[in-house]
N, C-alpha and C positions, 0 to 999 in steps of 0.2 A: 500490522498490518493493522474508531469513531469516524477513522478515515472518513466521519465526515461528509454535507449530507452523508450518511454512513453507507457503506456497501451493504447490499442485501445478499442473502444466501438462498439460492434456488433449491428445490427439493433434492437435487443430486448432491448438494453440500459444498458448492463452490462459492467464490466471491462474485459480486456483480459490481458494475461501475456505473456512475451517473454522468449525466450531461453536465458540463462545466459552464460557468458563466451565467447561472441563473436559469429559471424555467424548470419544467418538469422533465424527468428523464424517462425514456422508454428503454426497454431491455430486450435483447435478442439472445436466447440461449444458444451456446456454441457447442453443444454436444458433450463436451468435457465437464460442463457444469458451470463454468464462469459465464457471465453474461456480457455481451458487448455493449459499449456505451453508444448512445445515439449521437447523431451529428450535432455539432454545436451551432451550426448555421444552416439555413436552407440551401445555401450556395454550394455548388460542387467544386468551385474554385477556391482553394485555400489562399489566405493572405500571404504576402511575401514575409518570410521569416526575418528576424532581426539580423543585422550584419554579425559576422562571427566575432568581431572585436567587442561589440556590445554584449553578446552572450558571454564571452570570456570575462568581461568586466562584472557582469552580474554574479558569476561564480566567485570572482575574486572578492567582491563585497560580502557575499554570504559567508565565504570562508573566513574573512577577517572578523566577522561578528561571532562566528561559532566554529572554531577550527576543528573540533572533534565532536561532531553531532552524534547522538546515539538514538537508537530506537527507544520509544517510551514504553514498550512492552517489557515486563520483567521475565527473565529467563536465566538459567544456570548452565545450559549446555545446548548443543545443536538440536537435540530432540525437544526440549522444552520450548525453544524458540519456535520450532516448526508447529508444535501444538498450539502455542499462543497465537500465532498468525492465523491458523485455521479457525480458531475460536473468535478471532477479532471481527469477522464479517458481521455487519449490522450490530456492532457493540463498540462501546468506547474502550480505549486502552485502559482507562481507569477501572471500568467494569470487569474487563478481562483479568486485569491484575488482581482484583479483589477475589475473583473466583479461583484463579490459579495458585494463589498464595497457599491455600490449604491443599489443593489438588497436587501440586508439585512437591509438597512436603511428604506425601505418601507415595507418589508415583512420578519419578523423574526419569524413568527409562521405559522403553517399549515393553519389556517383560513385566515390570511392576504395574504398568497400566493394564496389561492383559489380565494380570492376577486380580486387579481391582475390579474389573468387569464393567460392562456397559451401564448397568443399573446404578452402581455407585458413582461412576463418572458423571452420569446424568444428575445425580443429587448435588455433586460439587459445583456443577456449572449451570444449575437451573435458574440462576439470576441473570443470565445473559441470553440474548436473542437466539431463537431457533436451537435451543440446547439439546433437544432430542436428536435432531439430525446431526448436530455436531458431535454428540456423544458416540453415535454410530460411526462417524468418520474417524474419530480419535482411536477407537478400538480397531477399526479396519486398517488404518494406516500403521498402527502399532504392530498388528499381526503380520502385515506384509514386511515391515522392517525386520522383525524377528526371523521370519521364514526365508526372506530373500536377500537381506543385506546384513546379516549378522548383528542385528540390533543397532547398526550405524546409520546415520542419515546420509544418503548418497550425495555426491557433489556434482552430479550432472543433471541437466534439466529434464531429460527424458525419464530418468528414474524417479525424480521428484514428482513429476506430473503423473506418474503411474499410481501415486498414493491417493487414497480417498480424501476428498476435500481440498486437494492441492491443484491449483491451476497455474497459469503463467505468472501471475502477479505474486502469489505466495512463493513460488519457486524462485523468482527473482529476489525476493526479500532474503530468503535463506542463503542463496548463492552469494549475495552481497555481504550480509551481516556476518555469516559464519565463515565463509570461504574467501571473502575479500575480492570477489569478482566484480568487474565494473558493469553490473546490471542496473537496469532502471525499472523499478516496480511501479508502474503507472497506476496510481489510484485516482480517486476523484480530485484530490488536492493537486497532484502533479499535472493532471489533465487540465485543470482550470488554470493553474499558473502558466503552463506552457502555451495555452491558447491566448490568454489575456495579454501576456507580455509579448507574445509572438516569438518566443524563444524556439518553439517547435510546434507550429500549427498542425492540427491533425483532426480527422473526423472520428477517430476511435483510438483506444489505448495503444494498439500496436503501431499505428501511424505515428503517434506522439513518441512512443518509445524509440522507434527507429530514427526519427528526426532528432531527438535529443542525443542519442548515441553518436549520430553523424557529426555533430558539432561540439561534442563534449571534450574539452582539453584533458589529456591523459592525467595531468597532475591533480585534477579535481575529480577523477572518476570514482575514487573510493567512497567519497562522501556526498556526491551530487544528489543521489536519491534522497538522503535525509534532509539536505538543505531545502530542496523543493517541497517536500512534504511539510516540513515545519513552516516554511513560508506560507503555504496554503492554509495550514491549520491555524496559525496565529495572526497572520497579517492579511493575506489575500483571501479573505473570507468570501463565501459564496454569495451572500446577499448584500452585505455592506463592507466591502474591503476597506481596510484601515490604511488607505493610501497616504494619508498625512504622516504616518509613522514609518512608511516603507523606505528602506535604504536604497531601493532600486527604482523608485518611482520615476526618476528622470530618464531612465532607460526603457521603461515599460511603454508599450504601444496602446495600452488600454485607454480608450477615449473618455469613458464615463467615470473618471476618477472621483472618489468620494472626498468632499471637502472636509476639513476638520470641524468637529462639533464646536458649538459655542463654548468658549472658555478653555479650549484645548491649546 
């Protein structure tokens, strides 16, 4: 889960999401701790989505360019992925990986993390944003995994979202990456790409998630989440999208495409 403008973590310890397509984001806390993304446009009427054939062609091109996309967070098991995603709010994947390299070397299971303790966890992750709250969440979720789930990461959404620091997006990442479920973890990148291209226009992450899943061809379901994240992270940038390098530019409905720089 740098995701970029990067997600922020409210006091409860969840992720937050930003407005896509430029401009400043406003946040609405959703009780569970995640924050909802503001509308991308003042209009209540969403633009018409791309035809299904165009959407399928987008996935086909992304698949051809990167057949087996992977998360850029380092992990060794379901538990370490869960912790890494929880830590990734308002932090770059590179920064999280730097912190977890040493942390996971000594604590790669819930029980080991509990034995390490909150103070030491905090020391390991102090280089990443909101490390105090995140350390509390890591210990709390580890305790719940030990006490309620036999130290195993559960494979259903309700159970995952009962863990400290885990909201819908984090649950979707774990369900997709660990358990191979066709979930769509809508972060700021996916939100931006979905609205710019008009693959799945939506005013908030849940609308975009539902719209994406509605038109997602089954054969692309396993990797669609990663393709869209990587597209937003490296090509469809928030401020100056690299449209001249984009393999799907001719299918994209975004009107203000960035021209190539001089000499490109």
